[in-house]
C-alpha positions, 0 to 999 in steps of 0.5 A: 500500500502506497503512502502519500510520500510515495505518491509525491516521489513518483507519479504516473502521467495519469496521476499528474494529470488528475492532480493538476485537474484538482488544482485548476478550480482553485486556481481559476477561482483565485485568478478570477476574483483577484482580477475582477473583484480585488483589483477595483479596490486597488484602483480605489486605494482601499487597501484595508478592504483589499487585504481583508478580502484577499485573506478570505479568498486565500482561505476559500482557495484552501477549501476548494483545493482540498475539496477537489483533491479529496474528490479526485484522490481515489482516481490518482492513488486508489491504493493510498491510505486514508488522508490524515488531518495533518496531510489535509492541512499541508495539501490545503496550504500548498495548493490553496496558498502556494499555488492558487494564491500565488497565481492570483497575486501574479495575475493581479500584478500583471494586470496592475502593471498593464493598467498602469502602463496603459494609463501613462500612455493615455496620459501622454497622448492626452498631453500631446493632444492638449499641446497640439490643440493649444498650438492650433488655437494659438495659430488661429488667434490673431490679436483683435487689437493688432488687426484693428490698429493695422487696418486703421493705420492702413486707412490713414496712410492711404489718405496721407502717404500712399508709399508708406501705405503700400509698404505697410500693406505688404508687411501686413499681408506677409504677416497674415500669410505666415500666420494663416498658411505657413503655420500649419505644421507643428514645427518651422525653421527658427530662422523663418519665425525670427524673420517674421518677428522682424517684420512684425516689429517693423509693422508696429513701428510704422503703426504706433510711431514708436521705437523698437529695437531687436537684439541679435540672438545668441546661438547658431539656429541654422536649420533648427526647428521650433514650435510654429508661432510660439515666438511670434505670439510671445512678442505680439503679446508683449508689444500690445501691452506696451504704451506709446513712447514717442519721446522716450527710450526705445523698447528693447526686445532681447530674445536669446536662443541657446543651442546645446548638443545640436538641439 
């Protein structure tokens, strides 16, 4: 007559298959409850409730594992002696905790990691979409005050100085062309944006009859890209809030772009 120790030292394929079948119900029960019952408690940060329910599930794993082991034991080892209480405790602990419970925690860890990764990926996508939306909104927004001043100045120049009016109209149309048509891409050459900024400064000097100076930029920006319209909108907002200073010192814009590591 074989003992339980003999059973674990040597098992036929049939016995091993039956033993595995006795583990499956507890494993399936554990993994399912860990994924679909306990995982929401972690997402809600209810860790005490999670810990209490996890203990209950592990205890149920032990009961289920022991029940199916006793149920299928005659098929895997018909000649074995009657199982003792100590052996029942050992089997319940090994199958219910070490196997079913472990698989449940592993499945929970995998789902938590996957959910965390997907959430971070979703946040990155939302962040990029937000930045793109803000840039598009920035490109579409032309300051109403600037448009009004430009059209009003153009109207006055036409009646007083046709030559300057044509120059003002040329600069204004170039600025509008860049804003409406050349800023469709997310990035543009920094040189192009700075050239348009110079046009904008010249236009403001003609409109407000005031003085502006623009300091040269530090760093090599040849063939370097920047977000389109980002610098022009900054300078535009700065110019709009400036008071007219016909007899005062000129306003100075000191814009510096540093290029490091070819970036």
